[in-house]
C-alpha positions as CSV (number, residue, x, y, z in Angstrom):
1,M,55.3,74.6,-112.6
2,R,53.2,77.7,-111.9
3,E,56.2,79.9,-112.9
4,H,56.7,78.0,-116.1
5,L,53.0,78.3,-117.0
6,H,52.9,82.0,-116.3
7,A,56.1,82.6,-118.4
8,E,54.8,80.5,-121.3
9,W,51.4,82.2,-121.2
10,T,53.0,85.6,-121.2
11,K,55.2,84.8,-124.1
12,L,52.4,83.3,-126.2
13,R,49.9,86.0,-125.6
14,T,52.4,88.7,-126.5
15,L,53.7,86.9,-129.5
16,P,52.9,88.8,-132.7
17,G,50.2,87.0,-134.7
18,T,48.9,84.7,-132.0
19,G,45.5,86.5,-132.0
20,R,45.3,86.4,-135.8
21,L,46.1,82.7,-135.9
22,L,43.4,81.9,-133.3
23,L,40.8,83.9,-135.2
24,T,41.9,82.2,-138.4
25,I,41.3,78.8,-136.9
26,V,37.7,79.7,-136.1
27,V,36.9,81.5,-139.3
28,L,38.5,78.9,-141.5
29,T,36.8,76.0,-139.8
30,V,33.4,77.6,-140.1
31,A,33.8,78.9,-143.6
32,V,35.0,75.6,-145.0
33,S,32.3,73.7,-143.2
34,V,29.7,76.0,-144.5
35,A,31.0,75.7,-148.0
36,A,31.0,71.9,-147.8
37,S,27.4,71.9,-146.4
38,A,26.3,74.1,-149.3
39,V,27.4,71.8,-152.0
40,V,25.7,68.5,-150.8
41,S,22.1,67.5,-150.8
42,C,20.2,64.5,-149.4
43,A,17.3,62.9,-151.3
44,A,14.2,62.0,-149.4
45,A,15.0,58.3,-149.8
46,G,18.4,58.8,-148.1
47,C,21.9,59.7,-149.1
48,G,25.5,58.5,-148.6
49,Y,26.7,61.6,-146.8
50,D,27.8,61.7,-143.2
51,P,26.3,64.9,-141.7
52,A,28.9,65.1,-139.0
53,K,31.8,64.9,-141.4
54,I,30.2,67.6,-143.5
55,S,29.5,69.8,-140.5
56,F,33.0,69.6,-139.3
57,F,34.8,69.4,-142.6
58,G,36.6,72.7,-141.9
59,V,38.7,70.9,-139.3
60,Q,40.7,69.3,-142.2
61,V,41.8,72.7,-143.3
62,S,42.1,74.6,-140.0
63,Q,44.4,71.9,-138.6
64,A,47.1,73.5,-140.7
65,V,46.8,76.7,-138.8
66,V,46.8,74.9,-135.5
67,A,50.1,73.2,-136.6
68,I,51.6,76.6,-137.5
69,L,50.6,78.1,-134.1
70,A,52.1,75.1,-132.3
71,V,55.3,75.3,-134.3
72,V,55.7,79.0,-133.6
73,V,55.3,78.4,-129.9
74,I,58.9,77.0,-129.7
75,S,60.5,77.5,-133.1
76,G,60.1,81.2,-132.8
77,E,62.3,81.1,-129.7
78,Y,65.0,79.2,-131.5
79,G,64.8,81.7,-134.4
80,T,65.3,84.7,-132.1
81,G,67.7,83.0,-129.8
82,M,65.3,83.6,-126.9
83,I,65.4,79.9,-126.1
84,R,68.8,80.4,-124.4
85,L,67.3,82.9,-122.0
86,T,64.3,80.7,-121.4
87,L,66.5,77.7,-120.5
88,T,68.8,79.8,-118.4
89,A,66.0,81.1,-116.3
90,M,64.2,77.8,-116.2
91,P,66.8,75.0,-116.5
92,R,64.3,72.2,-116.1
93,R,63.8,71.6,-119.8
94,T,61.1,69.0,-119.6
95,S,59.0,71.4,-117.4
96,V,59.4,74.1,-120.0
97,L,58.1,71.8,-122.8
98,A,55.3,70.6,-120.5
99,A,54.3,74.2,-119.8
100,K,54.3,75.0,-123.5
101,A,52.1,71.9,-124.2
102,I,49.6,72.8,-121.4
103,I,49.2,76.4,-122.5
104,L,49.0,75.4,-126.2
105,V,46.4,72.6,-125.6
106,G,44.3,74.9,-123.4
107,L,44.1,77.5,-126.1
108,T,43.4,75.0,-128.8
109,L,40.6,73.4,-126.8
110,I,39.0,76.7,-126.2
111,V,39.3,78.0,-129.8
112,G,38.5,74.5,-131.2
113,S,35.3,74.3,-129.2
114,V,34.2,77.7,-130.5
115,A,35.0,76.7,-134.1
116,V,33.3,73.3,-133.9
117,L,30.2,74.6,-132.2
118,A,29.9,77.5,-134.7
119,S,30.4,75.1,-137.6
120,A,27.7,72.7,-136.2
121,L,25.2,75.5,-135.9
122,A,25.9,77.1,-139.3
123,A,26.0,73.8,-141.1
124,R,22.7,72.6,-139.5
125,R,20.8,75.5,-141.0
126,I,22.2,74.8,-144.5
127,L,21.9,71.0,-144.4
128,L,18.3,71.2,-143.2
129,G,17.5,73.2,-146.4
130,N,19.4,70.6,-148.5
131,G,17.2,67.6,-147.6
132,F,18.9,66.4,-144.4
133,T,16.5,65.6,-141.5
134,A,16.6,67.3,-138.1
135,D,17.2,64.0,-136.3
136,M,20.5,63.6,-138.2
137,L,21.8,66.9,-137.0
138,I,21.0,66.9,-133.3
139,L,24.3,68.0,-131.7
140,T,23.5,66.4,-128.3
141,S,22.8,62.9,-129.8
142,G,25.5,60.3,-129.1
143,P,27.2,60.0,-132.5
144,M,27.0,63.7,-133.3
145,L,28.3,64.7,-129.9
146,R,31.2,62.3,-130.1
147,A,32.0,63.7,-133.5
148,A,32.0,67.3,-132.2
149,V,34.0,66.5,-129.0
150,G,36.4,64.3,-131.0
151,S,37.0,67.1,-133.6
152,V,38.1,69.4,-130.7
153,L,40.3,66.7,-129.3
154,Y,41.7,66.1,-132.8
155,L,42.8,69.7,-133.1
156,A,44.4,69.5,-129.6
157,L,46.4,66.4,-130.6
158,I,47.5,68.0,-133.8
159,A,48.8,70.9,-131.7
160,L,50.8,68.5,-129.5
161,F,52.1,66.5,-132.5
162,S,53.3,69.7,-134.1
163,L,54.9,71.0,-130.9
164,G,56.8,67.8,-130.6
165,V,58.1,67.9,-134.2
166,A,59.0,71.6,-133.9
167,T,61.0,70.8,-130.7
168,A,62.9,68.1,-132.5
169,V,63.8,70.0,-135.7
170,R,63.9,73.6,-134.2
171,D,63.4,75.4,-137.6
172,S,59.9,76.7,-138.2
173,A,59.7,76.1,-142.0
174,T,61.1,72.6,-141.7
175,A,58.8,71.7,-138.8
176,I,55.7,73.0,-140.7
177,G,56.8,71.0,-143.8
178,V,57.3,67.8,-141.8
179,V,53.9,68.1,-140.0
180,L,51.9,69.0,-143.0
181,G,53.7,66.4,-145.0
182,L,52.9,63.6,-142.5
183,L,49.3,64.8,-142.3
184,Y,48.6,65.0,-146.0
185,L,51.0,62.5,-147.4
186,F,49.2,59.4,-146.3
187,P,45.9,60.4,-147.9
188,A,47.7,61.1,-151.1
189,L,49.5,57.7,-151.0
190,I,46.2,55.9,-150.4
191,L,44.8,57.4,-153.6
192,M,47.8,56.4,-155.6
193,I,47.9,52.8,-154.4
194,S,45.4,50.3,-155.8
195,D,46.1,47.4,-153.4
196,E,43.3,47.3,-150.8
197,D,45.4,45.8,-148.1
198,W,48.0,48.5,-148.4
199,Q,45.3,51.1,-148.6
200,R,43.8,49.8,-145.3
201,L,47.2,49.7,-143.6
202,L,48.1,53.2,-144.7
203,W,44.7,54.5,-143.5
204,Q,45.3,52.9,-140.1
205,L,48.7,54.4,-139.8
206,S,47.7,57.9,-141.1
207,P,47.5,60.5,-138.3
208,M,44.9,62.4,-140.3
209,N,42.8,59.6,-141.7
210,A,42.7,57.6,-138.5
211,G,42.3,60.7,-136.3
212,L,39.4,62.0,-138.3
213,A,37.6,58.7,-138.0
214,V,36.2,60.2,-134.7
215,Q,33.9,62.3,-136.9
216,A,32.2,59.3,-138.5
217,T,28.6,58.7,-137.6
218,T,27.5,56.5,-140.4
219,D,28.8,53.1,-141.8
220,L,31.1,52.7,-138.8
221,A,31.5,48.9,-139.6
222,A,33.2,49.8,-142.9
223,L,35.9,51.9,-141.2
224,P,39.4,50.3,-140.8
225,L,39.4,51.5,-137.2
226,S,36.7,52.5,-134.8
227,P,36.3,56.3,-134.2
228,W,38.0,56.3,-130.8
229,A,40.7,53.9,-131.8
230,G,41.5,56.1,-134.8
231,L,41.9,59.1,-132.5
232,G,44.2,56.9,-130.4
233,V,46.4,56.5,-133.4
234,L,46.8,60.3,-133.6
235,A,47.4,60.3,-129.9
236,A,50.2,57.8,-130.4
237,W,51.8,60.1,-133.0
238,A,51.6,63.1,-130.7
239,T,53.1,61.1,-127.8
240,A,56.0,59.9,-129.9
241,A,56.7,63.4,-131.3
242,L,56.6,64.9,-127.8
243,L,58.8,62.2,-126.3
244,G,61.3,62.5,-129.1
245,G,61.3,66.3,-129.0
246,G,61.7,66.3,-125.2
247,L,64.6,63.9,-125.3
248,L,66.4,66.0,-127.9
249,L,65.6,69.2,-126.0
250,R,67.4,67.7,-122.9
251,A,70.3,66.2,-124.9
252,R,71.2,69.2,-127.1
253,D,72.6,72.6,-126.4
254,A,70.2,75.5,-126.8
C-alpha cells in the first residue's frame, strides 16, 4: 500500500490546478461565511439564527470545489488514458482506489480544517458586532466544536462520495453533474413539495440536508435527524458510491 500511496500523492500534487482548487476551498469557505455573517443581526432579546450555521455557511458553497477536486483525481486519468498505465503498474485495483481515497481525504481534512477555523474566527468578529453574544460563539464549547469538526468531516465525506461517483461514471463532466445534482436536487425538491411528510423524508434522504445537520446548535429537537445521524446519512451515500465505483473498477476494462 505504501507504493500505492506514494504514487497517488505524486500524481495529485503534480496535477495542474490542484493547488488552486485547494486554495479556492479555503477562500470560498471563508468569504461566503463572512458574507453570511455580515447580513444577519441578533436583537438583544434573542434571535432565530444559528451562529454555527452562519459561521460555517461557506461549506455549502465550497463543497462544490471539493467535489471537483475529487472527480479530477480519477476522471483526469481516464481522460488522458493514464489509467491504463496506472492499472498495469498496480494491478490491485481496489488498492489503487483506496490509495486515492486516503490521499484525497487527508488533503480535504487539512484544507477543510484551515477553512473552517478561519471561517469561525472571521465570523466571530463580525457576529459579535451584530448583536450575538460571546457565549454563543465559543469554538471550544460542545455544540460549536461539534459543528466545526462535523463541517470538516462533511467535506471529507463529500470528497469520498464524489470519488466514488467519478470512479463509476469515468467522465469528469458527467461525474460533476451527478454529484452536484444529488447534492442540490433534494433541497430544491423540498421547496417545491408542500406535503410535510414528503418534505421530512426527502430531508432525511438528502446527502446535503442531512449531512449539514451536524452544524446545527439550536432547535435540535425540530430536526428530522440528530446532527450525527444526519452526517451518518452522508457517510452511507459515500460508502455506497465507493462500493459501487470499486466494483465497476474491478469489473470493467480500463
